N, C-alpha and C positions, 0 to 999 in steps of 0.2 A: 757463447758470446757474453762478455762481461757487461753487466748492467751498470749504468752510471748511478752513483750513490747520491741521493738527495740529502743534503745536510740541513740542519735547522737554522744555521747562521753562517754568514759569509763576511769576509773582510772587504774593504773598499777595492783592493786590488783584484780580488776574485770576482767581485761584481763587475768591475770595469772590463775584465777579460770575458766574462760570461755574456754580457750584453753588448759589448763593443761600444761602450759609452765612456768618454774620457772622465778622468777623476775630477777635473775642474767642473764638468757638467754635473756630476753627481753631487758635488758640494753646493752648486747653484740650486739644484732641485731641493736640497735640504734647507737652504736659506729661504726658499719660497714656501717651505712647509708642505711640499708635495710628498716627500718621504721623510721618515723620522727614525733614522738608525739609533740604536742605543750605543752606550759607550762601555767598553770593557774596562777592567781595573787599570790597565795600562793607558787608558785614554783613547784607544783605537776605536774607530766606528765599527759597529757590528750590525749587519743587515739581516732581518728575519724574512720569513716566507711571505709576509704581507708586503714587505718592500719589494720583493721579487715580482709579485703580481702587479704592483703599481708601476714598476719600471718597465715591465712588458707592455702595459697599456700606454705609458708615456712614449716608448720607442715607436710603437705602431702609429699613434696619433701624430707624433712629430714627423714621421716619414710622409704623412699626407699634407704636411704644412700647417697643422693646427698650432696656434700659439700656446705658450706655457700658461698664460693666465686663463685661457679657455679650458685647457686641460685640468688646471687646478680646480676651477669651479666645478667641472664635471665630477672629478674624483671626490670632492668634498660633499657633493649632493647627488650621489649616484643612485638613481632610481629608474624605473621604466620610462617615465616621461623624459628624464634627462638623456637616457640612452637613445630614445627615438629622435630627440632633437639633435643629438650628436651624430646619428646616422645621416640625418639630412645634411649636416655640415660636411660630413665625410664625402657624401655623394657629390655635393657641390664642388668640393676641392678636387675630387677625382675628375669631374667634368672639365674643370679649369685646366688641369694637367693634360687631359686629352687634347683640348684646344691648343695648348702651348706646344705639345708634341707634334700636332698636325702642322702648325706654323713652322716649326723647325724642319719637318719633313719637306714642306714646300720650299723652304729656303735652300735645303740641300739639293732638291731637284732643279731649282733655278740655277744654282751654282754649277751643277753638272752640265746643264744645257748651255750655260754661258761658255764653259770651257770647250765643249764639243763644237759650238758655233765658231769660236775663235780659231780653232785648229783648221777649219775649212776656209775656202776662199783663196784669192790670189794675194801675192805679196810683191811689193816693190813697184807696182804699176799704179799710176794716177787714174782714178775713176771718178765719175760723177754719180753719186748715189742720192736717192730721194729719201727723206725721212719725214715722218709726221712730227707734230709738235712734241717736244720732249720737255716735260716738266722737271725742274731741278731745284735742289737746295745747294747753297754755296757758302763758303767761308773764305775771306780774303787773308792774304799773308804773303810776304816776300819769301820765295823758296828758291834756293840755289843748290841744295844738297838733298840726297835721297832721304836722309834722316829727318830733315825739315818737312819734306813732303809727307812722310809717314805720320809725323806728329800732327800736321794739319788735318790729315784724313781722320785720325783718331779723335781730334777735337770736334770735327764736324759730326762724326758718328755719335759721340757722347751727347751732343746738342739735341739729337733726334733719336736717342737710343730707345725710347719708349714708343716710337712711331715707325721706325725703319726696321727692316729685317736684318739678319746677321750680315756683318760687313762683307763676308766672303761672297754673298749672293748679289751684292750691289754693283751697278755699273758706275765706275769712278772715272772722272776726267779732271783735267787741269787746263786753265787758260795760260798761254804764254804771255810774258811781260813784253808789250809792244815796244816800249822804250829800249829795253835791252836788245830786242831783235834788231832795232834800227842801228844799234851799235855793234851788231854782228855777234851777239851772245844769245845762243839758242837754248841755253840750259837754265833760264830764269823764268819763274812762273809767278803770277800775281794772285791766283785763287785756285781753289779746289772745289769740285762739285760732285754731287751724286745725281744720277737720273732717277726720278721718283715715279714708280709705276702705280703706286697705290693712290687713287684719287682722293682718299680721305686725308692724306698728308698734305698740308699746305706747302706750296712751292715759293721759292724766292724769285725765280725768273724762269723764262722758257727759252729753249733753243727753238727758233721758229721752224715751221714746216717749210720744206722746199728742197732745192738741190744743193749739195755740198761737194766740193772737191775733196777727195779723200785719197789717202795712201796708207797701206798697212805694211809693217815691217816686223821682222823677228830680231831679237837680240838687244844689244846695249842701247840705252837712251842717247848715247853719244852720236847716234845716227840722225837725231832730230834735225840738226842743221842741214844735212844733205836733203832730207825729204821735205823740209819746209821750203828750201830753195826750188825743188821740183814743183811743188804746189804753186809757188809764186810765179814761176815761168808759165805754168799752165793757165793760171788766172790772167796773166798779162796777155797771153795769146788769145784769150776770149774777150779781151777788152773790158774786163770787170774792174770795178772800183776796189780800193784797198781799205775800205772802212771796216770790214769784218775782222775781228780778232781771231787768229788761229787757236785751236785747242787740240788736245789729244785725249783719246779714250784708252784706258788700260784694259785691254781685253784679257790678257793674262799677265800677271805681275807677281810681286813677292808674296801676295796672299796665297798664291797657288804653287809657286815653285821658287826654290833658292838658286836655280840654274838660270843665270842671266840670258844664256843663249835660247832659252825657252820662252822668254818674254815675247808678247805680241802686243803691238801698239798701233792704234789707228789715229792718224793726224787728219784734221778736218778744217776746212774754211768754207763758210757760207757764201754762196755765189750771188745772192740777191739781197745782201744786207744793206740797210741804210745806216747812217752814222749813229753809233751807240745802240744799235739794235740788239746786240748781244750783251750789253752792259747793264 
């Protein structure tokens, strides 16, 4: 087997390939004073074995999330005390990464459970379902197109991105625009909301506990008008008031599939709402 030959000096292109570090980053490290390549007669940078050692240390510490200023301080004053302190920092960063990875794992599990739950149950039949209080965060905005809905959802998630899990694991819903419904337009919405399960996240409003008229359907959102009409008839048969604003929950949507026929939507109306109870 041919043994790799260790040279005494390397060009910036060779160093970039050897360590998988971009040339711009290597120049940045040089400006910080972390590495100090010499110059050949033609002006090209030449990296020695000491630079290789420093770059190996930088790459390892950067992979843990340590900032360049902290790495520079360590390399400039490298001793046992500094190494011990660095190990404490490394351990803390690794523990933070473990926590973050566990949170991501939990979000993946919630998303998998959400999809599995959505695929079960009945479709097309009006049912009365009981729900506990559902804490929510909401953003208002006039929505008539799917692209506008996606934009509003993204804005709401950015507003709480440091508090909420990944978007794919969230339960997303939208309130219909009641004025548009009165005009026979079922494809207009006035706000988007997320159901918040984490008690530490403050909520904007609550969907009250109680009974809801619900219907679930597969496929295109163009079916909203049909199923809203079915819910309205069922509500009138029960002699309930019309104060509650209808909304829909996206059990499976374009976060999960690009096939519209695989979408699953649940439309709901609160049966015991008082005026403005959901607003």
